[in-house]
mmCIF file of the N, C-alpha and C atoms, coordinates in Angstrom:
data_MODEL
# 
_entry.id   MODEL 
# 
loop_
_atom_site.group_PDB 
_atom_site.id 
_atom_site.type_symbol 
_atom_site.label_atom_id 
_atom_site.label_alt_id 
_atom_site.label_comp_id 
_atom_site.label_asym_id 
_atom_site.label_entity_id 
_atom_site.label_seq_id 
_atom_site.pdbx_PDB_ins_code 
_atom_site.Cartn_x 
_atom_site.Cartn_y 
_atom_site.Cartn_z 
_atom_site.occupancy 
_atom_site.B_iso_or_equiv 
_atom_site.pdbx_formal_charge 
_atom_site.auth_seq_id 
_atom_site.auth_comp_id 
_atom_site.auth_asym_id 
_atom_site.auth_atom_id 
_atom_site.pdbx_PDB_model_num 
ATOM 1   N N  . TRP A 1 1  ? 24.862 3.590   -6.468  1.00 0.00 ? 1  TRP A N  1 
ATOM 2   C CA . TRP A 1 1  ? 25.968 3.469   -7.378  1.00 0.00 ? 1  TRP A CA 1 
ATOM 3   C C  . TRP A 1 1  ? 25.790 2.292   -8.315  1.00 0.00 ? 1  TRP A C  1 
ATOM 4   N N  . ARG A 1 2  ? 25.195 1.251   -7.850  1.00 0.00 ? 2  ARG A N  1 
ATOM 5   C CA . ARG A 1 2  ? 25.041 0.075   -8.708  1.00 0.00 ? 2  ARG A CA 1 
ATOM 6   C C  . ARG A 1 2  ? 24.134 0.372   -9.902  1.00 0.00 ? 2  ARG A C  1 
ATOM 7   N N  . ALA A 1 3  ? 23.155 1.278   -9.724  1.00 0.00 ? 3  ALA A N  1 
ATOM 8   C CA . ALA A 1 3  ? 22.234 1.619   -10.811 1.00 0.00 ? 3  ALA A CA 1 
ATOM 9   C C  . ALA A 1 3  ? 22.958 2.274   -11.982 1.00 0.00 ? 3  ALA A C  1 
ATOM 10  N N  . ILE A 1 4  ? 24.083 2.940   -11.732 1.00 0.00 ? 4  ILE A N  1 
ATOM 11  C CA . ILE A 1 4  ? 24.825 3.564   -12.829 1.00 0.00 ? 4  ILE A CA 1 
ATOM 12  C C  . ILE A 1 4  ? 26.040 2.738   -13.243 1.00 0.00 ? 4  ILE A C  1 
ATOM 13  N N  . GLY A 1 5  ? 26.086 1.494   -12.770 1.00 0.00 ? 5  GLY A N  1 
ATOM 14  C CA . GLY A 1 5  ? 27.139 0.582   -13.205 1.00 0.00 ? 5  GLY A CA 1 
ATOM 15  C C  . GLY A 1 5  ? 28.426 0.640   -12.414 1.00 0.00 ? 5  GLY A C  1 
ATOM 16  N N  . ARG A 1 6  ? 28.437 1.286   -11.259 1.00 0.00 ? 6  ARG A N  1 
ATOM 17  C CA . ARG A 1 6  ? 29.646 1.317   -10.424 1.00 0.00 ? 6  ARG A CA 1 
ATOM 18  C C  . ARG A 1 6  ? 29.565 0.199   -9.405  1.00 0.00 ? 6  ARG A C  1 
ATOM 19  N N  . ASP A 1 7  ? 29.878 -1.004  -9.841  1.00 0.00 ? 7  ASP A N  1 
ATOM 20  C CA . ASP A 1 7  ? 29.767 -2.170  -8.966  1.00 0.00 ? 7  ASP A CA 1 
ATOM 21  C C  . ASP A 1 7  ? 30.832 -2.204  -7.878  1.00 0.00 ? 7  ASP A C  1 
ATOM 22  N N  . ASP A 1 8  ? 31.902 -1.419  -8.034  1.00 0.00 ? 8  ASP A N  1 
ATOM 23  C CA . ASP A 1 8  ? 32.960 -1.416  -7.024  1.00 0.00 ? 8  ASP A CA 1 
ATOM 24  C C  . ASP A 1 8  ? 32.706 -0.401  -5.908  1.00 0.00 ? 8  ASP A C  1 
ATOM 25  N N  . ALA A 1 9  ? 31.658 0.403   -6.022  1.00 0.00 ? 9  ALA A N  1 
ATOM 26  C CA . ALA A 1 9  ? 31.374 1.412   -4.997  1.00 0.00 ? 9  ALA A CA 1 
ATOM 27  C C  . ALA A 1 9  ? 31.076 0.732   -3.662  1.00 0.00 ? 9  ALA A C  1 
ATOM 28  N N  . GLY A 1 10 ? 31.613 1.289   -2.607  1.00 0.00 ? 10 GLY A N  1 
ATOM 29  C CA . GLY A 1 10 ? 31.376 0.744   -1.277  1.00 0.00 ? 10 GLY A CA 1 
ATOM 30  C C  . GLY A 1 10 ? 32.389 -0.297  -0.847  1.00 0.00 ? 10 GLY A C  1 
ATOM 31  N N  . LEU A 1 11 ? 33.387 -0.559  -1.685  1.00 0.00 ? 11 LEU A N  1 
ATOM 32  C CA . LEU A 1 11 ? 34.414 -1.542  -1.351  1.00 0.00 ? 11 LEU A CA 1 
ATOM 33  C C  . LEU A 1 11 ? 35.744 -0.844  -1.135  1.00 0.00 ? 11 LEU A C  1 
ATOM 34  N N  . LEU A 1 12 ? 36.452 -1.220  -0.078  1.00 0.00 ? 12 LEU A N  1 
ATOM 35  C CA . LEU A 1 12 ? 37.809 -0.734  0.135   1.00 0.00 ? 12 LEU A CA 1 
ATOM 36  C C  . LEU A 1 12 ? 38.758 -1.855  -0.261  1.00 0.00 ? 12 LEU A C  1 
ATOM 37  N N  . VAL A 1 13 ? 39.261 -1.761  -1.484  1.00 0.00 ? 13 VAL A N  1 
ATOM 38  C CA . VAL A 1 13 ? 40.188 -2.764  -2.007  1.00 0.00 ? 13 VAL A CA 1 
ATOM 39  C C  . VAL A 1 13 ? 41.341 -2.037  -2.686  1.00 0.00 ? 13 VAL A C  1 
ATOM 40  N N  . PRO A 1 14 ? 42.529 -2.658  -2.753  1.00 0.00 ? 14 PRO A N  1 
ATOM 41  C CA . PRO A 1 14 ? 43.666 -2.003  -3.406  1.00 0.00 ? 14 PRO A CA 1 
ATOM 42  C C  . PRO A 1 14 ? 43.328 -1.590  -4.837  1.00 0.00 ? 14 PRO A C  1 
ATOM 43  N N  . GLY A 1 15 ? 43.673 -0.359  -5.169  1.00 0.00 ? 15 GLY A N  1 
ATOM 44  C CA . GLY A 1 15 ? 43.470 0.149   -6.518  1.00 0.00 ? 15 GLY A CA 1 
ATOM 45  C C  . GLY A 1 15 ? 42.114 0.781   -6.779  1.00 0.00 ? 15 GLY A C  1 
ATOM 46  N N  . ALA A 1 16 ? 41.152 0.585   -5.892  1.00 0.00 ? 16 ALA A N  1 
ATOM 47  C CA . ALA A 1 16 ? 39.816 1.164   -6.092  1.00 0.00 ? 16 ALA A CA 1 
ATOM 48  C C  . ALA A 1 16 ? 39.806 2.595   -5.560  1.00 0.00 ? 16 ALA A C  1 
ATOM 49  N N  . PRO A 1 17 ? 38.987 3.482   -6.166  1.00 0.00 ? 17 PRO A N  1 
ATOM 50  C CA . PRO A 1 17 ? 38.876 4.830   -5.607  1.00 0.00 ? 17 PRO A CA 1 
ATOM 51  C C  . PRO A 1 17 ? 38.287 4.757   -4.201  1.00 0.00 ? 17 PRO A C  1 
ATOM 52  N N  . ALA A 1 18 ? 38.863 5.526   -3.295  1.00 0.00 ? 18 ALA A N  1 
ATOM 53  C CA . ALA A 1 18 ? 38.431 5.449   -1.898  1.00 0.00 ? 18 ALA A CA 1 
ATOM 54  C C  . ALA A 1 18 ? 37.637 6.687   -1.508  1.00 0.00 ? 18 ALA A C  1 
ATOM 55  N N  . ASP A 1 19 ? 36.406 6.475   -1.077  1.00 0.00 ? 19 ASP A N  1 
ATOM 56  C CA . ASP A 1 19 ? 35.553 7.519   -0.510  1.00 0.00 ? 19 ASP A CA 1 
ATOM 57  C C  . ASP A 1 19 ? 35.134 7.024   0.870   1.00 0.00 ? 19 ASP A C  1 
ATOM 58  N N  . TYR A 1 20 ? 35.546 7.736   1.921   1.00 0.00 ? 20 TYR A N  1 
ATOM 59  C CA . TYR A 1 20 ? 35.172 7.302   3.266   1.00 0.00 ? 20 TYR A CA 1 
ATOM 60  C C  . TYR A 1 20 ? 35.315 8.459   4.244   1.00 0.00 ? 20 TYR A C  1 
ATOM 61  N N  . ALA A 1 21 ? 34.759 8.275   5.416   1.00 0.00 ? 21 ALA A N  1 
ATOM 62  C CA . ALA A 1 21 ? 34.888 9.246   6.501   1.00 0.00 ? 21 ALA A CA 1 
ATOM 63  C C  . ALA A 1 21 ? 35.348 8.511   7.754   1.00 0.00 ? 21 ALA A C  1 
ATOM 64  N N  . VAL A 1 22 ? 36.137 9.187   8.560   1.00 0.00 ? 22 VAL A N  1 
ATOM 65  C CA . VAL A 1 22 ? 36.608 8.651   9.838   1.00 0.00 ? 22 VAL A CA 1 
ATOM 66  C C  . VAL A 1 22 ? 35.858 9.398   10.933  1.00 0.00 ? 22 VAL A C  1 
ATOM 67  N N  . TRP A 1 23 ? 35.218 8.644   11.811  1.00 0.00 ? 23 TRP A N  1 
ATOM 68  C CA . TRP A 1 23 ? 34.381 9.233   12.862  1.00 0.00 ? 23 TRP A CA 1 
ATOM 69  C C  . TRP A 1 23 ? 34.907 8.874   14.238  1.00 0.00 ? 23 TRP A C  1 
ATOM 70  N N  . ARG A 1 24 ? 34.753 9.803   15.182  1.00 0.00 ? 24 ARG A N  1 
ATOM 71  C CA . ARG A 1 24 ? 34.975 9.501   16.603  1.00 0.00 ? 24 ARG A CA 1 
ATOM 72  C C  . ARG A 1 24 ? 33.591 9.350   17.213  1.00 0.00 ? 24 ARG A C  1 
ATOM 73  N N  . THR A 1 25 ? 33.380 8.229   17.883  1.00 0.00 ? 25 THR A N  1 
ATOM 74  C CA . THR A 1 25 ? 32.081 7.965   18.498  1.00 0.00 ? 25 THR A CA 1 
ATOM 75  C C  . THR A 1 25 ? 32.272 7.522   19.941  1.00 0.00 ? 25 THR A C  1 
ATOM 76  N N  . ALA A 1 26 ? 31.206 7.592   20.678  1.00 0.00 ? 26 ALA A N  1 
ATOM 77  C CA . ALA A 1 26 ? 31.193 7.007   22.017  1.00 0.00 ? 26 ALA A CA 1 
ATOM 78  C C  . ALA A 1 26 ? 30.886 5.516   21.825  1.00 0.00 ? 26 ALA A C  1 
ATOM 79  N N  . GLU A 1 27 ? 30.144 4.941   22.716  1.00 0.00 ? 27 GLU A N  1 
ATOM 80  C CA . GLU A 1 27 ? 29.825 3.512   22.658  1.00 0.00 ? 27 GLU A CA 1 
ATOM 81  C C  . GLU A 1 27 ? 29.047 3.163   21.387  1.00 0.00 ? 27 GLU A C  1 
ATOM 82  N N  . LEU A 1 28 ? 29.381 2.020   20.790  1.00 0.00 ? 28 LEU A N  1 
ATOM 83  C CA . LEU A 1 28 ? 28.638 1.513   19.640  1.00 0.00 ? 28 LEU A CA 1 
ATOM 84  C C  . LEU A 1 28 ? 27.625 0.487   20.124  1.00 0.00 ? 28 LEU A C  1 
ATOM 85  N N  . LEU A 1 29 ? 26.438 0.513   19.526  1.00 0.00 ? 29 LEU A N  1 
ATOM 86  C CA . LEU A 1 29 ? 25.345 -0.364  19.940  1.00 0.00 ? 29 LEU A CA 1 
ATOM 87  C C  . LEU A 1 29 ? 24.826 -1.156  18.757  1.00 0.00 ? 29 LEU A C  1 
ATOM 88  N N  . VAL A 1 30 ? 24.302 -2.336  19.034  1.00 0.00 ? 30 VAL A N  1 
ATOM 89  C CA . VAL A 1 30 ? 23.516 -3.085  18.052  1.00 0.00 ? 30 VAL A CA 1 
ATOM 90  C C  . VAL A 1 30 ? 22.099 -3.061  18.580  1.00 0.00 ? 30 VAL A C  1 
ATOM 91  N N  . GLN A 1 31 ? 21.206 -2.377  17.858  1.00 0.00 ? 31 GLN A N  1 
ATOM 92  C CA . GLN A 1 31 ? 19.826 -2.242  18.312  1.00 0.00 ? 31 GLN A CA 1 
ATOM 93  C C  . GLN A 1 31 ? 18.913 -3.015  17.379  1.00 0.00 ? 31 GLN A C  1 
ATOM 94  N N  . ALA A 1 32 ? 18.069 -3.841  17.958  1.00 0.00 ? 32 ALA A N  1 
ATOM 95  C CA . ALA A 1 32 ? 17.089 -4.598  17.176  1.00 0.00 ? 32 ALA A CA 1 
ATOM 96  C C  . ALA A 1 32 ? 15.849 -4.775  18.036  1.00 0.00 ? 32 ALA A C  1 
ATOM 97  N N  . PRO A 1 33 ? 14.674 -4.396  17.542  1.00 0.00 ? 33 PRO A N  1 
ATOM 98  C CA . PRO A 1 33 ? 13.466 -4.480  18.355  1.00 0.00 ? 33 PRO A CA 1 
ATOM 99  C C  . PRO A 1 33 ? 12.975 -5.901  18.595  1.00 0.00 ? 33 PRO A C  1 
ATOM 100 N N  . ASP A 1 34 ? 13.283 -6.814  17.721  1.00 0.00 ? 34 ASP A N  1 
ATOM 101 C CA . ASP A 1 34 ? 12.791 -8.190  17.807  1.00 0.00 ? 34 ASP A CA 1 
ATOM 102 C C  . ASP A 1 34 ? 13.832 -9.052  18.520  1.00 0.00 ? 34 ASP A C  1 
ATOM 103 N N  . ASP A 1 35 ? 13.427 -9.808  19.559  1.00 0.00 ? 35 ASP A N  1 
ATOM 104 C CA . ASP A 1 35 ? 14.368 -10.645 20.307  1.00 0.00 ? 35 ASP A CA 1 
ATOM 105 C C  . ASP A 1 35 ? 15.121 -11.621 19.414  1.00 0.00 ? 35 ASP A C  1 
ATOM 106 N N  . ARG A 1 36 ? 14.433 -12.214 18.436  1.00 0.00 ? 36 ARG A N  1 
ATOM 107 C CA . ARG A 1 36 ? 15.113 -13.164 17.553  1.00 0.00 ? 36 ARG A CA 1 
ATOM 108 C C  . ARG A 1 36 ? 16.227 -12.474 16.786  1.00 0.00 ? 36 ARG A C  1 
ATOM 109 N N  . VAL A 1 37 ? 15.976 -11.255 16.307  1.00 0.00 ? 37 VAL A N  1 
ATOM 110 C CA . VAL A 1 37 ? 16.984 -10.503 15.573  1.00 0.00 ? 37 VAL A CA 1 
ATOM 111 C C  . VAL A 1 37 ? 18.078 -10.034 16.517  1.00 0.00 ? 37 VAL A C  1 
ATOM 112 N N  . ALA A 1 38 ? 17.701 -9.613  17.716  1.00 0.00 ? 38 ALA A N  1 
ATOM 113 C CA . ALA A 1 38 ? 18.685 -9.146  18.686  1.00 0.00 ? 38 ALA A CA 1 
ATOM 114 C C  . ALA A 1 38 ? 19.671 -10.257 19.024  1.00 0.00 ? 38 ALA A C  1 
ATOM 115 N N  . ARG A 1 39 ? 19.192 -11.477 19.225  1.00 0.00 ? 39 ARG A N  1 
ATOM 116 C CA . ARG A 1 39 ? 20.099 -12.589 19.526  1.00 0.00 ? 39 ARG A CA 1 
ATOM 117 C C  . ARG A 1 39 ? 21.048 -12.819 18.370  1.00 0.00 ? 39 ARG A C  1 
ATOM 118 N N  . TRP A 1 40 ? 20.526 -12.757 17.145  1.00 0.00 ? 40 TRP A N  1 
ATOM 119 C CA . TRP A 1 40 ? 21.369 -12.966 15.975  1.00 0.00 ? 40 TRP A CA 1 
ATOM 120 C C  . TRP A 1 40 ? 22.366 -11.827 15.817  1.00 0.00 ? 40 TRP A C  1 
ATOM 121 N N  . SER A 1 41 ? 21.894 -10.576 15.957  1.00 0.00 ? 41 SER A N  1 
ATOM 122 C CA . SER A 1 41 ? 22.725 -9.412  15.674  1.00 0.00 ? 41 SER A CA 1 
ATOM 123 C C  . SER A 1 41 ? 23.863 -9.232  16.665  1.00 0.00 ? 41 SER A C  1 
ATOM 124 N N  . THR A 1 42 ? 23.689 -9.635  17.913  1.00 0.00 ? 42 THR A N  1 
ATOM 125 C CA . THR A 1 42 ? 24.745 -9.433  18.897  1.00 0.00 ? 42 THR A CA 1 
ATOM 126 C C  . THR A 1 42 ? 25.789 -10.543 18.857  1.00 0.00 ? 42 THR A C  1 
ATOM 127 N N  . ASP A 1 43 ? 25.580 -11.547 18.038  1.00 0.00 ? 43 ASP A N  1 
ATOM 128 C CA . ASP A 1 43 ? 26.579 -12.597 17.853  1.00 0.00 ? 43 ASP A CA 1 
ATOM 129 C C  . ASP A 1 43 ? 27.728 -12.000 17.050  1.00 0.00 ? 43 ASP A C  1 
ATOM 130 N N  . PRO A 1 44 ? 28.956 -11.931 17.619  1.00 0.00 ? 44 PRO A N  1 
ATOM 131 C CA . PRO A 1 44 ? 30.060 -11.296 16.900  1.00 0.00 ? 44 PRO A CA 1 
ATOM 132 C C  . PRO A 1 44 ? 30.355 -11.957 15.553  1.00 0.00 ? 44 PRO A C  1 
ATOM 133 N N  . ARG A 1 45 ? 29.976 -13.216 15.402  1.00 0.00 ? 45 ARG A N  1 
ATOM 134 C CA . ARG A 1 45 ? 30.230 -13.900 14.129  1.00 0.00 ? 45 ARG A CA 1 
ATOM 135 C C  . ARG A 1 45 ? 29.281 -13.449 13.034  1.00 0.00 ? 45 ARG A C  1 
ATOM 136 N N  . SER A 1 46 ? 28.209 -12.728 13.381  1.00 0.00 ? 46 SER A N  1 
ATOM 137 C CA . SER A 1 46 ? 27.226 -12.315 12.380  1.00 0.00 ? 46 SER A CA 1 
ATOM 138 C C  . SER A 1 46 ? 27.748 -11.206 11.486  1.00 0.00 ? 46 SER A C  1 
ATOM 139 N N  . GLY A 1 47 ? 28.761 -10.492 11.920  1.00 0.00 ? 47 GLY A N  1 
ATOM 140 C CA . GLY A 1 47 ? 29.302 -9.404  11.128  1.00 0.00 ? 47 GLY A CA 1 
ATOM 141 C C  . GLY A 1 47 ? 28.436 -8.157  11.141  1.00 0.00 ? 47 GLY A C  1 
ATOM 142 N N  . THR A 1 48 ? 27.459 -8.093  12.027  1.00 0.00 ? 48 THR A N  1 
ATOM 143 C CA . THR A 1 48 ? 26.606 -6.916  12.119  1.00 0.00 ? 48 THR A CA 1 
ATOM 144 C C  . THR A 1 48 ? 27.356 -5.825  12.876  1.00 0.00 ? 48 THR A C  1 
ATOM 145 N N  . PRO A 1 49 ? 27.626 -4.683  12.220  1.00 0.00 ? 49 PRO A N  1 
ATOM 146 C CA . PRO A 1 49 ? 28.401 -3.644  12.900  1.00 0.00 ? 49 PRO A CA 1 
ATOM 147 C C  . PRO A 1 49 ? 27.563 -2.884  13.915  1.00 0.00 ? 49 PRO A C  1 
ATOM 148 N N  . GLY A 1 50 ? 28.219 -2.406  14.941  1.00 0.00 ? 50 GLY A N  1 
ATOM 149 C CA . GLY A 1 50 ? 27.552 -1.535  15.889  1.00 0.00 ? 50 GLY A CA 1 
ATOM 150 C C  . GLY A 1 50 ? 27.372 -0.154  15.291  1.00 0.00 ? 50 GLY A C  1 
ATOM 151 N N  . LEU A 1 51 ? 26.401 0.565   15.763  1.00 0.00 ? 51 LEU A N  1 
ATOM 152 C CA . LEU A 1 51 ? 26.138 1.933   15.317  1.00 0.00 ? 51 LEU A CA 1 
ATOM 153 C C  . LEU A 1 51 ? 26.207 2.864   16.518  1.00 0.00 ? 51 LEU A C  1 
ATOM 154 N N  . PRO A 1 52 ? 26.532 4.142   16.298  1.00 0.00 ? 52 PRO A N  1 
ATOM 155 C CA . PRO A 1 52 ? 26.583 5.079   17.424  1.00 0.00 ? 52 PRO A CA 1 
ATOM 156 C C  . PRO A 1 52 ? 25.223 5.228   18.092  1.00 0.00 ? 52 PRO A C  1 
ATOM 157 N N  . ASP A 1 53 ? 25.255 5.490   19.379  1.00 0.00 ? 53 ASP A N  1 
ATOM 158 C CA . ASP A 1 53 ? 24.035 5.748   20.143  1.00 0.00 ? 53 ASP A CA 1 
ATOM 159 C C  . ASP A 1 53 ? 23.571 7.170   19.832  1.00 0.00 ? 53 ASP A C  1 
ATOM 160 N N  . LEU A 1 54 ? 22.409 7.307   19.184  1.00 0.00 ? 54 LEU A N  1 
ATOM 161 C CA . LEU A 1 54 ? 21.883 8.619   18.803  1.00 0.00 ? 54 LEU A CA 1 
ATOM 162 C C  . LEU A 1 54 ? 20.668 9.026   19.633  1.00 0.00 ? 54 LEU A C  1 
ATOM 163 N N  . THR A 1 55 ? 20.477 8.383   20.777  1.00 0.00 ? 55 THR A N  1 
ATOM 164 C CA . THR A 1 55 ? 19.349 8.759   21.624  1.00 0.00 ? 55 THR A CA 1 
ATOM 165 C C  . THR A 1 55 ? 19.578 10.165  22.174  1.00 0.00 ? 55 THR A C  1 
ATOM 166 N N  . PRO A 1 56 ? 18.492 10.907  22.466  1.00 0.00 ? 56 PRO A N  1 
ATOM 167 C CA . PRO A 1 56 ? 18.640 12.263  22.997  1.00 0.00 ? 56 PRO A CA 1 
ATOM 168 C C  . PRO A 1 56 ? 19.539 12.275  24.233  1.00 0.00 ? 56 PRO A C  1 
ATOM 169 N N  . GLY A 1 57 ? 20.476 13.209  24.247  1.00 0.00 ? 57 GLY A N  1 
ATOM 170 C CA . GLY A 1 57 ? 21.394 13.348  25.366  1.00 0.00 ? 57 GLY A CA 1 
ATOM 171 C C  . GLY A 1 57 ? 22.701 12.604  25.187  1.00 0.00 ? 57 GLY A C  1 
ATOM 172 N N  . ALA A 1 58 ? 22.771 11.679  24.239  1.00 0.00 ? 58 ALA A N  1 
ATOM 173 C CA . ALA A 1 58 ? 24.012 10.941  23.999  1.00 0.00 ? 58 ALA A CA 1 
ATOM 174 C C  . ALA A 1 58 ? 25.000 11.835  23.249  1.00 0.00 ? 58 ALA A C  1 
ATOM 175 N N  . GLU A 1 59 ? 26.284 11.585  23.443  1.00 0.00 ? 59 GLU A N  1 
ATOM 176 C CA . GLU A 1 59 ? 27.315 12.332  22.722  1.00 0.00 ? 59 GLU A CA 1 
ATOM 177 C C  . GLU A 1 59 ? 27.241 11.968  21.240  1.00 0.00 ? 59 GLU A C  1 
ATOM 178 N N  . LEU A 1 60 ? 27.134 12.966  20.373  1.00 0.00 ? 60 LEU A N  1 
ATOM 179 C CA . LEU A 1 60 ? 27.012 12.708  18.940  1.00 0.00 ? 60 LEU A CA 1 
ATOM 180 C C  . LEU A 1 60 ? 28.365 12.375  18.328  1.00 0.00 ? 60 LEU A C  1 
ATOM 181 N N  . PRO A 1 61 ? 28.378 11.556  17.269  1.00 0.00 ? 61 PRO A N  1 
ATOM 182 C CA . PRO A 1 61 ? 29.624 11.264  16.557  1.00 0.00 ? 61 PRO A CA 1 
ATOM 183 C C  . PRO A 1 61 ? 30.210 12.549  15.955  1.00 0.00 ? 61 PRO A C  1 
ATOM 184 N N  . VAL A 1 62 ? 31.532 12.572  15.803  1.00 0.00 ? 62 VAL A N  1 
ATOM 185 C CA . VAL A 1 62 ? 32.223 13.724  15.228  1.00 0.00 ? 62 VAL A CA 1 
ATOM 186 C C  . VAL A 1 62 ? 33.054 13.239  14.045  1.00 0.00 ? 62 VAL A C  1 
ATOM 187 N N  . CYS A 1 63 ? 32.882 13.879  12.879  1.00 0.00 ? 63 CYS A N  1 
ATOM 188 C CA . CYS A 1 63 ? 33.677 13.521  11.704  1.00 0.00 ? 63 CYS A CA 1 
ATOM 189 C C  . CYS A 1 63 ? 35.080 14.101  11.863  1.00 0.00 ? 63 CYS A C  1 
ATOM 190 N N  . LEU A 1 64 ? 36.098 13.229  11.787  1.00 0.00 ? 64 LEU A N  1 
ATOM 191 C CA . LEU A 1 64 ? 37.480 13.660  11.938  1.00 0.00 ? 64 LEU A CA 1 
ATOM 192 C C  . LEU A 1 64 ? 38.158 13.892  10.596  1.00 0.00 ? 64 LEU A C  1 
ATOM 193 N N  . ARG A 1 65 ? 37.757 13.124  9.580   1.00 0.00 ? 65 ARG A N  1 
ATOM 194 C CA . ARG A 1 65 ? 38.410 13.217  8.273   1.00 0.00 ? 65 ARG A CA 1 
ATOM 195 C C  . ARG A 1 65 ? 37.471 12.667  7.218   1.00 0.00 ? 65 ARG A C  1 
ATOM 196 N N  . THR A 1 66 ? 37.486 13.289  6.028   1.00 0.00 ? 66 THR A N  1 
ATOM 197 C CA . THR A 1 66 ? 36.715 12.798  4.891   1.00 0.00 ? 66 THR A CA 1 
ATOM 198 C C  . THR A 1 66 ? 37.653 12.677  3.698   1.00 0.00 ? 66 THR A C  1 
ATOM 199 N N  . VAL A 1 67 ? 37.577 11.543  3.010   1.00 0.00 ? 67 VAL A N  1 
ATOM 200 C CA . VAL A 1 67 ? 38.412 11.272  1.839   1.00 0.00 ? 67 VAL A CA 1 
ATOM 201 C C  . VAL A 1 67 ? 37.500 10.969  0.662   1.00 0.00 ? 67 VAL A C  1 
ATOM 202 N N  . VAL A 1 68 ? 37.741 11.636  -0.476  1.00 0.00 ? 68 VAL A N  1 
ATOM 203 C CA . VAL A 1 68 ? 36.962 11.427  -1.694  1.00 0.00 ? 68 VAL A CA 1 
ATOM 204 C C  . VAL A 1 68 ? 37.932 11.103  -2.824  1.00 0.00 ? 68 VAL A C  1 
ATOM 205 N N  . SER A 1 69 ? 37.702 9.986   -3.491  1.00 0.00 ? 69 SER A N  1 
ATOM 206 C CA . SER A 1 69 ? 38.580 9.528   -4.582  1.00 0.00 ? 69 SER A CA 1 
ATOM 207 C C  . SER A 1 69 ? 40.042 9.496   -4.147  1.00 0.00 ? 69 SER A C  1 
ATOM 208 N N  . GLY A 1 70 ? 40.274 9.088   -2.912  1.00 0.00 ? 70 GLY A N  1 
ATOM 209 C CA . GLY A 1 70 ? 41.630 8.947   -2.399  1.00 0.00 ? 70 GLY A CA 1 
ATOM 210 C C  . GLY A 1 70 ? 42.272 10.236  -1.925  1.00 0.00 ? 70 GLY A C  1 
ATOM 211 N N  . GLN A 1 71 ? 41.583 11.366  -2.027  1.00 0.00 ? 71 GLN A N  1 
ATOM 212 C CA . GLN A 1 71 ? 42.128 12.659  -1.615  1.00 0.00 ? 71 GLN A CA 1 
ATOM 213 C C  . GLN A 1 71 ? 41.411 13.152  -0.358  1.00 0.00 ? 71 GLN A C  1 
ATOM 214 N N  . THR A 1 72 ? 42.181 13.569  0.630   1.00 0.00 ? 72 THR A N  1 
ATOM 215 C CA . THR A 1 72 ? 41.584 14.124  1.843   1.00 0.00 ? 72 THR A CA 1 
ATOM 216 C C  . THR A 1 72 ? 40.953 15.471  1.510   1.00 0.00 ? 72 THR A C  1 
ATOM 217 N N  . VAL A 1 73 ? 39.656 15.605  1.789   1.00 0.00 ? 73 VAL A N  1 
ATOM 218 C CA . VAL A 1 73 ? 38.950 16.854  1.506   1.00 0.00 ? 73 VAL A CA 1 
ATOM 219 C C  . VAL A 1 73 ? 38.543 17.582  2.788   1.00 0.00 ? 73 VAL A C  1 
ATOM 220 N N  . TYR A 1 74 ? 38.648 16.912  3.924   1.00 0.00 ? 74 TYR A N  1 
ATOM 221 C CA . TYR A 1 74 ? 38.305 17.552  5.194   1.00 0.00 ? 74 TYR A CA 1 
ATOM 222 C C  . TYR A 1 74 ? 39.103 16.903  6.307   1.00 0.00 ? 74 TYR A C  1 
ATOM 223 N N  . VAL A 1 75 ? 39.692 17.737  7.159   1.00 0.00 ? 75 VAL A N  1 
ATOM 224 C CA . VAL A 1 75 ? 40.328 17.294  8.398   1.00 0.00 ? 75 VAL A CA 1 
ATOM 225 C C  . VAL A 1 75 ? 39.811 18.213  9.492   1.00 0.00 ? 75 VAL A C  1 
ATOM 226 N N  . ARG A 1 76 ? 39.270 17.612  10.534  1.00 0.00 ? 76 ARG A N  1 
ATOM 227 C CA . ARG A 1 76 ? 38.749 18.419  11.648  1.00 0.00 ? 76 ARG A CA 1 
ATOM 228 C C  . ARG A 1 76 ? 39.899 19.177  12.291  1.00 0.00 ? 76 ARG A C  1 
ATOM 229 N N  . PRO A 1 77 ? 39.726 20.479  12.514  1.00 0.00 ? 77 PRO A N  1 
ATOM 230 C CA . PRO A 1 77 ? 40.788 21.266  13.154  1.00 0.00 ? 77 PRO A CA 1 
ATOM 231 C C  . PRO A 1 77 ? 41.186 20.671  14.508  1.00 0.00 ? 77 PRO A C  1 
ATOM 232 N N  . ASN A 1 78 ? 42.451 20.783  14.826  1.00 0.00 ? 78 ASN A N  1 
ATOM 233 C CA . ASN A 1 78 ? 43.017 20.335  16.105  1.00 0.00 ? 78 ASN A CA 1 
ATOM 234 C C  . ASN A 1 78 ? 42.969 18.832  16.290  1.00 0.00 ? 78 ASN A C  1 
ATOM 235 N N  . GLU A 1 79 ? 42.927 18.083  15.222  1.00 0.00 ? 79 GLU A N  1 
ATOM 236 C CA . GLU A 1 79 ? 42.940 16.614  15.337  1.00 0.00 ? 79 GLU A CA 1 
ATOM 237 C C  . GLU A 1 79 ? 44.251 16.086  14.811  1.00 0.00 ? 79 GLU A C  1 
# 
């Protein structure tokens, strides 16, 4: 988005167009192969978000709702 001049893309702020999805996930993980990075990434002050566990056999994330330009375009049935 930045390449086409949309510097506000990716920000949730009042008045900005909102594009986002709401997901249901199982456990969130911070995975880093390097011990130095792992120590840094698991520090809650680092702001590094956890990601869903996508290893084979793990429960996959489920999209519950999708919003584009502030309008709901998808709601998972029975949610």
